[in-house]
N, C-alpha and C positions, 0 to 999 in steps of 0.2 A: 877499555874501548868506549868511546862516546856512543850514546844511544842512537844519534843520527847516523853514525857510521854503520852500526849494526842494521838499522832500518834500510840503509842503502844496499847492504849486502843481501838482505832478504828480498828486497824488491827486485834485485837482479835475478835471483833464483826464480821468482814467479813470472816476471815479464820476459825472461829470456830462457825458456825451458830447454832450448837446444844447446845452450852454452855448456862447456865443460865446467862442472862444479869445482874442480880442482883449481880453477883459475879464480874462483870466487871465495869469499869467506862465508861461503855458505855452510745373635750375631746376625750375620746376614739377617736382615729383617724382611718382611714381606715386600716384594718389589712393587711399591706403589706407582713407580714410574716405568711403564713398559717402554721398550726400546723405540718403537715408532713414535710415541709421544715425545720421548727424549730427543729424537732427531728432528721431529717437526719443530720443536722449540728451538733447536739449533739450526733450522733450515735457513735462517737469515744469513748464515755464514756460507761456508762451502764454496769459495771462489765466486762470490756474488750470488745473485738470485738463482743461477743455474744449478747450484748443488742440490737444492731441495727437489729438483726434478730428476737429476742425474746421479747423485751420489749413491743411491741404492741400486744403480744399474751397472756399476763398474764391474768389469770382469775379474773374478777372483784369481789371484795368482796361482798358477798351476805348479806347485812344488810340494815337497814333503812337509805338509803342515796339517794340523788338525782341521776338521771341517769348519769349525767356527772361525778360525783365523783366516781361512781362505775366503770367507764371506765378508770380512771387513773391508770397506772401501777407504780410499785415501781421505775423502771428506769426513767420514766417520772417525777415522784415526785422529786427524788434526783437531776436530771439534772436541772429542773426548779429552784430549790433552790440554786444550785451552781451558776447559771447565776444571780439570784437575789442578792446573796451575793457578787459576783464579781462587779455587778453594784453599790452596796452600798459602796464597797471598793473604787471604782473609784470616786464616788461622794464625799466622805469625804476627800480623799486625795486632790482632786482639790479644795475643800473648804479651805484647809490649805495652799495652795500655791497661790490661786487666789487673786485678789484685795480685795475681801471681808474681808480677814484676817486683813486688816488695819482699819476696822470699830472700833469705840470706844468701842463697846460692845464685841470686840474680842481683837486682839493684839494692837489696837490703831494706830493712825497716825504714820507712820514710823516704826511700829513694824511688826513682822512676827512670824511664829509658833515657831521659835527657840529663839526669843528675843522679849518679850512683852514690849511695851513702858510703861512709868510711867502712862499714861492716859488710858491704856488698861485694860482688865479684864482677869487675868491669869486663873481663874476658868472656864470661858466660853471657852477659848482656850483648856484647858485640857479636857473639855467635848467632843470636836470634836476629839481630839487626841485619847482619849480612845475609842470613837465610831469607829474610823478607825481600831484600833487594834482588837476590838471585831468582826467587820465584816470580817476581814481577818481570824480570828479563825473560824468563822462560815463557811466560804467558804472552809477552809481546811478540816473541818469535812465532808462536802458533797463530796469534791473531793476525799478524802481518801476512802469513801464508794464506790465511782464509779470506781476508778482506782487502789486502793490499796496504794496510796501515796498522801500525802498532797501537795507534791512538783509538779513541772511541769505545772504551770498555763499557760505557753505559749501555751499549747495545749488545753486550755479550749474552749468551743464552741464559746464564744464571748470574744474578747480581746480589742475591741473598743466599747465604749458606747457614745450615743449622747444626748445632753442636749440643751435646748433653749439657744440661744445666750445671753450672759450676765449673765448666771446663777451664775457664780463665781466672778462677779464684785462687787456686792453690797449685803448688808444684805436683802434689800427689794426684790431682785431677788432670793437669795439663800434660805431663810427660807421657802417660799411657796413650793419649790421643796422638801426640807427636809421633810416638813409636809406631802406632797403628797406621797412621797416614803415610809415613815415610816408607814403611815396609810395603804398603800397597803401591806407592809410587815406584819403588824399585822394581817390584814384580811387574808392574804395567810397562815400564820402560824395557825390561828384559823381553817381554812379549813384543813390544813395538820394534825392537831391533830385529827380531825374528821375522815379523810380518813385513817389514820394509825390505828385508833381504829377499823374501819370497817375491815381492813385487819387482825388485831389481831383476830377478831371474826371468820373470814373466815379461818385463819390458824388453829385455834383451832378445827374447823369443818373439816379440811382436804380438803377444796375445792379450794385451790389456786393451780395454775399450772404455768408453765414457770418459769421465774426468780422470780416471786412473791412468789413461793414456797421455795425460798432459805432461807427464814427466818421463825422462829417459832413464835407462838403467843406471847411468852414472849419477843422476840426481837422486834416485832412490838409495843408491849406495851412500851418497853424502848425507841424506836424511838419516840413514841408519847410524852413521858416524856421529852425527849431532845427538841423536837419541842416546847413544852410548855415553857421550860426554855429559849429558844432563843426568843420566843414571848415576854417574860418578859423584856428581854434586849432591844428589838426593841421598846417596850412601854416606856422604860426609855429614849431612844433616842428621841422619839416624845416629851416627856415632857421637856427634856433639850433643845430642839430646841425652845420651847416656853419660857423657862427661858432666853435664849440668846436674844429673841425678846421682853423681858419684858412683856409677856402676862400673866396676873394674873387672877385667879390662874393657874399656869402652869399645875398642875394635876387636870384637869377640867372634867374628865370623871369618872362616876361611874363604867362603863363597857367599855372595848375596843370593837370595832365593826369589822365586816367583810369587811367594806368599799365596800359593794355591790358585793363582790366576792362570788361565789358559788361553785367553784372547783379550782383545780390547773392547769390542762393541757387541758382538754376537755371542750367544752362549750363556749358560747358567753360571759359569765361573769367570765372567768377563770383568774388566775394570769398570764398566758401566754399572754392573750390579754392585760392585764394591763402593762406588761413589753414591749410589742412590740414597742411603740414609741421610747424607749431608745436604740433599737437594730439596727436601720437603719437610715441613714441620711434622713432628710426631710426639708421642708421649715420652719417648726416649731421647729424641733430638728436638728440644723445644726452644733452645736459645738461638735467636735469629741474629746474624751478623752481616753487615753490609760490605760488599766489595767496593762500592763507590766511595764509601767513607775511607776505607783502607787506602785506595789509590789517591784520594784527595789529601790525605794526611801523612802518608808514609815518610815523607822527608822530615817531618817534625819529630819523628821518633827514631831517626837514624842519623843524628847530627855527626858530621865528621867521619862517617863510615863510607868506605868505597870498596867496590869489588872490581875485578878485572878479568880480561880474557876475551879474545875474539872467537867467533865460530871456528871450530876445528876444520882443517883442510887436509 
């Protein structure tokens, strides 16, 4: 599906909140970034300027959830996932331009993302290229919900992400980070499905306030469906990372896991805590990588690669 068509679908979700969505294609290191600082930096989002004032005031969904999940507001949820998908975009782009790309399991010695050597593996490079495009699509979805436009990523809360030195030099360094990130994303989306379901229940009961009340129960149900759809793609990425590393069987799980996460924004085991090491320079995460560069150059490293699929309904 064309990006413009997807943008139109998302715009319809945001501008027509009463419409039926079925009719639309709608380790841990010290936490240097406390949650309020995290959200203040993200406050430029959240459905325009209003979110910085209201997002922390949304009524928690009253359902069977842990305390931290019920504290998460819709502005916090969408912002956290925009940052996560921007991080994923930056990661896969740098994997395609770093020294790791010349590994025999990827483009091979002397090869690159645009020209795979005779001793390289075209299919494995294509996996990374498609993953990059898919993460950009996911980020566009959340950005559009928050700002009304998929464009304008230069204003995203974080445009520089940090990785351990050498992450993109060798396969031995790259694949463990891929696995860690994708497991965290899978766990986060499992929590998101749960939290959006709680909000759907609360919306149906008429107990949501603030910006949480912007959406109907049917819309929250649709958002949960989309979150489940994205979760499936992230699970594909985890498995394809194992394919690249020749780990057999690559599809080794009966059930994907929460990776120890119990909420998205609030709480000590939240996705925000899991993201924190990648958001600020430290002795362990010292390699700075630019989101802006990734978004400016991604087409150059994905020649001839296309992905497909509209938002689920």
